[in-house]
C-alpha positions in Angstrom: 0.0 0.0 0.0 1.3 3.4 -1.0 0.3 6.5 1.1 0.7 10.2 0.6 2.3 12.6 3.1 -0.9 12.7 5.2 -1.0 9.0 5.5 -4.0 8.5 3.1 -3.8 5.5 0.7 -2.9 6.5 -2.8 -2.4 3.0 -4.3 -3.1 -0.6 -3.2 -2.0 -3.6 -5.1 -3.3 -7.2 -4.7 -1.4 -10.4 -4.9 -2.0 -10.6 -8.6 -0.5 -7.2 -9.2 -3.9 -5.5 -9.9 -4.0 -2.0 -8.4 -6.6 0.4 -7.0 -5.7 4.1 -7.0 -7.1 6.9 -4.8 -7.0 10.6 -5.7 -7.8 13.5 -3.2 -8.5 17.2 -3.6 -6.8 20.0 -1.6 -9.4 19.5 1.1 -8.3 15.9 1.5 -11.6 14.5 0.1 -11.6 11.4 -2.1 -12.4 12.7 -5.6 -11.5 9.6 -7.7 -11.1 5.9 -7.2 -9.7 3.8 -10.0 -10.4 0.1 -9.6 -8.5 -3.0 -10.7 -10.0 -2.8 -14.2 -8.8 0.8 -14.7 -12.4 2.1 -14.4 -12.8 5.3 -12.4 -15.4 6.5 -9.9 -15.6 10.2 -9.4 -16.8 12.2 -6.4 -17.8 15.9 -5.9 -18.5 17.7 -2.6 -20.1 20.9 -1.5 -18.5 23.6 0.7 -19.6 21.7 3.8 -17.7 18.6 2.7 -20.8 16.7 2.0 -20.8 14.3 -1.0 -23.1 15.9 -3.7 -22.3 13.7 -6.7 -21.0 10.3 -7.5 -20.2 9.2 -11.1 -20.0 5.5 -11.3 -18.3 3.2 -13.8 -21.6 1.9 -15.0 -22.5 5.4 -16.3 -24.9 6.0 -13.3 -24.7 9.5 -11.8 -26.0 9.9 -8.2 -26.7 13.4 -6.8 -27.3 14.0 -3.1 -29.2 16.8 -1.4 -29.1 17.8 2.3 -31.2 19.8 4.7 -29.9 22.7 6.8 -29.0 20.2 9.6 -26.7 18.3 7.2 -29.0 15.3 6.8 -29.4 13.5 3.5 -32.9 14.4 2.1 -32.8 13.3 -1.6 -30.9 11.0 -3.9 -31.3 11.5 -7.6 -30.0 8.7 -9.9 -29.5 9.3 -13.6 -28.6 6.5 -15.9 -27.2 6.6 -19.4 -28.4 4.0 -21.8 -26.8 2.7 -24.9 -29.3 4.6 -27.1 -28.9 7.9 -25.3 -31.8 7.5 -22.9 -31.4 8.9 -19.4 -33.7 7.0 -17.0 -34.1 8.8 -13.7 -35.0 7.7 -10.2 -35.5 10.1 -7.3 -35.7 9.0 -3.6 -36.8 11.5 -1.0 -36.0 11.0 2.7 -38.2 12.6 5.4 -36.7 13.3 8.7 -37.8 14.5 12.1 -36.3 17.6 13.8 -33.4 15.6 15.3 -32.6 14.0 12.0 -34.0 10.5 12.4 -35.2 8.9 9.1 -39.0 8.8 9.2 -39.8 7.8 5.6 -38.1 6.9 2.3 -40.2 7.6 -0.8 -39.7 6.9 -4.5 -42.0 6.1 -7.5 -42.3 2.4 -6.3 -43.1 2.7 -2.6 -43.1 4.5 0.7 -41.1 3.0 3.6 -42.0 4.3 7.0 -39.6 4.0 10.0 -40.8 3.8 13.6 -38.7 4.3 16.8 -39.3 3.7 20.5 -38.7 6.3 23.2 -35.0 5.3 23.3 -34.5 6.1 19.6 -34.2 2.4 18.7 -35.7 1.3 15.4 -38.9 -0.7 15.9 -40.1 -1.3 12.4 -39.9 -0.5 8.7 -43.1 -0.7 6.8 -43.2 -0.6 3.0 -46.4 0.5 1.2 -46.3 0.3 -2.6 -47.5 3.1 -4.8 -49.8 2.3 -7.8 -46.7 2.2 -10.0 -45.0 -0.1 -7.5 -48.0 -2.5 -7.5 -47.9 -2.7 -11.3 -44.2 -3.7 -10.9 -45.0 -6.4 -8.3 -43.9 -4.4 -5.2 -45.9 -5.7 -2.2 -46.6 -4.3 1.2 -44.3 -5.6 3.9 -43.4 -4.8 7.5 -40.2 -5.7 9.3 -40.3 -5.5 13.1 -37.1 -5.3 15.2 -36.7 -6.5 18.8 -34.1 -5.3 21.2 -32.5 -7.3 24.0 -33.1 -6.0 27.5 -29.3 -6.1 28.3 -28.7 -3.8 25.3 -31.1 -1.3 26.7 -29.3 -0.9 30.0 
């Protein structure tokens, strides 16, 4: 493993000699990661050092939005097809005043998150939209239990 003067990894090589390279900007943020197949992921940040864009090797671009508290509120995904089409998917995240995730919404479904008084996740409930039902998305609820010893 090679590191820069700040101790951050700049290159890692596996036993077969395949390398992964890391590039950073002046603010010491990861801006590019080149994998073993020489394909590069690229990252962009806002002035508050939050990730605002990721360009993946599969031509998918993901854009991230945040609220004033710095919590993620939206993920926009833009694909690039072989025929020039640009399919889009937007996911909105609803949060309470202290930043807990309350709901995750997209075209397919709404997922609601419930917590107990100790801020432990109790359940996640998925409710499909009309579009989601047409795609075969079904309603589902996952409940979580917490051990008494973990509460103390």
